[in-house]
C-alpha positions as CSV (number, residue, x, y, z in Angstrom):
1,M,53.4,37.7,93.2
2,K,54.4,35.2,90.9
3,Y,51.2,33.8,90.6
4,L,49.6,37.3,89.9
5,I,52.1,37.9,87.2
6,S,51.4,34.6,85.6
7,L,47.7,35.2,85.8
8,C,48.1,38.6,84.2
9,C,50.1,37.1,81.5
10,A,47.5,34.6,80.9
11,L,44.8,37.1,80.7
12,L,46.7,39.2,78.2
13,M,47.3,36.2,76.0
14,L,43.7,35.2,76.1
15,A,42.7,38.7,75.2
16,A,45.0,38.8,72.3
17,C,43.6,35.4,71.2
18,S,40.2,36.6,71.4
19,K,40.8,39.7,69.4
20,Q,42.7,37.9,66.6
21,P,39.7,36.0,64.9
22,E,37.7,39.3,65.1
23,N,40.6,41.0,63.3
24,N,40.8,38.3,60.7
25,I,37.2,38.2,60.1
26,E,37.1,42.1,59.5
27,A,40.2,41.5,57.2
28,H,38.4,38.7,55.3
29,K,35.3,40.9,54.9
30,A,37.5,43.8,53.5
31,T,39.1,41.2,51.1
32,M,35.6,40.1,49.8
33,K,34.7,43.7,49.1
34,R,37.9,44.1,47.0
35,F,37.1,40.5,45.5
36,E,33.8,42.1,44.2
37,T,35.9,44.7,42.4
38,M,38.2,42.0,41.2
39,I,35.5,39.9,39.4
40,N,33.6,42.8,38.0
41,T,36.8,44.2,36.4
42,A,38.7,40.9,35.8
43,D,41.6,42.6,37.2
44,S,44.4,40.1,37.3
45,S,46.6,42.2,39.7
46,I,43.9,42.2,42.4
47,A,43.4,38.5,41.6
48,K,47.0,37.9,42.4
49,E,46.8,39.9,45.6
50,L,43.7,38.2,46.9
51,V,43.9,34.6,45.8
52,A,46.6,32.2,46.8
53,D,48.5,30.8,43.8
54,D,47.8,27.1,45.0
55,A,44.0,27.6,45.3
56,A,42.1,25.0,43.5
57,F,38.7,25.9,42.0
58,Y,36.3,23.3,40.6
59,T,33.7,24.8,38.2
60,P,31.5,23.9,35.1
61,A,33.9,26.0,33.1
62,S,36.7,23.4,33.3
63,P,36.8,19.5,33.7
64,T,40.0,20.0,35.8
65,P,40.6,22.5,38.7
66,L,41.5,25.9,38.0
67,Y,44.3,27.4,40.1
68,G,45.1,30.8,41.6
69,G,43.8,34.2,40.6
70,E,44.2,33.5,36.9
71,G,42.3,30.4,37.3
72,Y,39.4,32.2,39.2
73,L,39.3,34.9,36.6
74,S,39.1,32.3,33.7
75,V,35.5,31.5,35.3
76,V,34.7,35.2,35.1
77,H,35.9,35.1,31.4
78,W,33.8,32.1,30.8
79,M,30.8,33.8,32.2
80,R,31.4,36.8,30.0
81,K,31.2,34.7,26.9
82,G,27.6,34.2,27.6
83,F,26.8,37.4,29.4
84,S,29.1,40.2,28.3
85,D,27.8,42.7,30.9
86,V,27.8,40.1,33.8
87,Q,28.1,41.7,37.2
88,W,28.3,40.5,40.8
89,K,26.9,42.7,43.6
90,L,27.9,41.7,47.0
91,E,24.6,41.8,49.1
92,E,25.4,40.1,52.4
93,M,28.5,38.6,54.2
94,V,28.6,36.4,57.3
95,A,32.1,35.5,58.6
96,E,33.4,33.0,61.1
97,G,37.0,32.1,61.6
98,N,38.6,31.5,58.2
99,V,35.3,31.4,56.2
100,V,33.1,34.1,54.7
101,A,29.7,33.2,53.2
102,V,28.6,35.7,50.6
103,R,25.2,36.3,48.9
104,W,25.8,37.8,45.6
105,T,23.2,39.3,43.0
106,L,24.3,38.1,39.5
107,T,22.9,40.2,36.5
108,G,23.7,40.1,32.9
109,T,22.2,39.8,29.6
110,N,22.6,36.4,27.7
111,D,24.1,37.8,24.5
112,G,26.3,34.9,23.7
113,E,26.5,31.0,23.7
114,F,26.4,29.6,27.3
115,M,26.9,26.0,28.1
116,G,26.3,24.9,24.6
117,M,23.1,27.0,24.4
118,P,22.6,29.9,21.9
119,A,22.1,33.4,23.2
120,T,18.5,34.2,24.2
121,G,18.9,38.0,24.7
122,K,17.2,37.5,28.0
123,H,18.3,39.7,31.1
124,I,18.8,37.6,34.2
125,S,19.1,38.5,37.9
126,T,19.7,35.8,40.4
127,S,20.9,35.2,44.0
128,V,24.2,33.2,44.2
129,M,25.7,32.0,47.4
130,N,29.3,31.1,47.8
131,F,31.5,30.1,50.8
132,Y,35.2,31.6,50.7
133,Y,38.0,30.0,52.6
134,F,41.0,31.8,53.7
135,N,44.6,30.8,54.6
136,D,46.7,32.3,57.5
137,E,48.0,35.0,55.0
138,G,44.5,36.1,54.4
139,K,44.3,34.8,50.7
140,V,41.4,33.0,49.4
141,I,42.2,29.4,49.1
142,N,38.7,27.8,48.2
143,D,35.4,28.7,46.9
144,I,32.3,26.5,47.4
145,A,29.3,27.7,45.3
146,A,25.8,26.8,46.1
147,E,23.6,26.0,43.0
148,G,23.4,29.4,41.6
149,M,23.7,27.8,38.1
150,I,20.0,26.9,38.3
151,G,19.0,30.4,38.6
152,I,21.1,31.2,35.6
153,L,19.6,28.4,33.5
154,R,16.1,29.5,34.6
155,G,16.8,33.1,33.8
156,I,17.6,32.3,30.1
157,G,14.8,29.9,29.7
158,A,16.8,26.7,29.6
159,L,14.9,25.5,32.7
160,K,11.2,26.2,33.8
């Protein structure tokens, strides 16, 4: 009987552990849907809710890392200087463990200076891929971007 109780306890613990990552994955996906709202509205209250304060982001917008939700939104503001109508549309997500890969479609009109280049008036639409990492509290702690900048520069005619 003692072994049967131990076996049942072990099976219950295994079942709980196997469900936890799936629950985390669904929570991370829900966070990314809210993240889409955050970046398209530049809502700092959502940024505070979704991004860890100590999360460091490396970007062409700054020579040093940017931290937390406000740091992440500074990249959004940087993009809006060159593309006042910039929008990100979440197209696909794949999640595993504490990582979510997102394919975005970025659209906007180059109506301001961008990376030292004058406005072209060209409308762009390009795919961007990012990998988001989450801490145990379910907040974004890192964002690694694939080379979406090439699509942006091609879109405004800076590259052929």
